N, C-alpha and C positions, 0 to 999 in steps of 0.2 A: 504493500499500501504505499509505504514510502518511496521509492523508488517511483511507480503509478504519480506520488505527489506532483514530485520532482520536478519527471518529465513532461507533464502538464502544466507548470507554471514555465518552466523554461521554453516551451513551443508557444507558449500564449506570452510571453515578454519577450523573448530575445527573437527566436522563429518567425514571428507575426510582424517585426515592429511596429506594438502595438500605440505606443506614444505619438510616435509619427501617423499614424491613420485616425488618430483620437483627432489631434492639428487640425489636418486636411479634411476633418467630418466626412472617411471615409468607413463604409461597413462592412467588416470583415468578412467573410463567408467563407475564407479556405484554410488548409491545414489546421488545425485542431478546433477552428471555430467552426469546420463541418460537421463537427461530430457534436458539439458542445453549445453554448451560446458564453457562457460564461467559467469558461477553463481555470481562469486562477481560480475561482471563489472553488471548483471542484479539487483543484488540486490541495486549496487548506484543508477540506473534509476528509482526502485518502491522508494529509500527511494525520489526522485528527488519530482517523481508522490505525492508520500502525503504528502510533506513539499509545494508544486504549491494549494493541495486540501486543507492542513491544515490551511494554512495561505490566501488561496485562492488571488494569488499573479500569476495574467496573463504573466509580462512580466516572471517570472522567469521558466515560462509553455514551452514559445518560447527556451529556450536556450536547452530545454529538443530534439526537434531535431539535432540540433546543435550537443549536445554532441553525438547523435545516428550515427551521420552522422561520426564525427571527429574516434569517437573509431571503428565504422564498417574499414575506412581508416586502422588507425592502425593497429589493431588486422591481417586484410590480412595480409599486410607489413612485418608484426616482428613475432607475436607470432607465427599463422598457417604458416608461410614459415616454421620457426624452427622446429615445430612439424611434419611437414610432412618430411621437411628432416630425421628426428630424428626415425619418428616413422613408414615412408614410409603406404604400403597399409595399414596398422590397423588407421590407423589416416583417411586414405579416405573414409573407411566404418565407423569408428565411426560419419561424416561430415554428411553422407548420412542419418545417423538413429538421427544426432539431431539439434537441431538449432543453433545459434550463442550466442544470446543474450536472448530469448523470450523463457522462460520453458513453453513446449509442449510435450506431450505424444512422449517415441519413434514413429519413424516409423519401420516400417517392415522391415527389410534387404531381 
């Protein structure tokens, strides 16, 4: 899980040049963003799972669903609204193909 988390983070931040695309207002839908809309959040979640398993900490395990719920509420009410306003139909179509935080193979349009 830890390796997956680190790999997702590197792919999202370094390989996709996310900060450049944000500045240029480009919707990134390739690379890791083709399988998950929020790979940085996914990376953090995988790291948390890995730490839980590594240290066998059940108390920390309880915080993961709480993080998931809060993250979903936050992302839906901030980032996703902003992206829908900027990119419109392009973002709606992207949402239909990809999951919010769980990496998965793209759905067919």
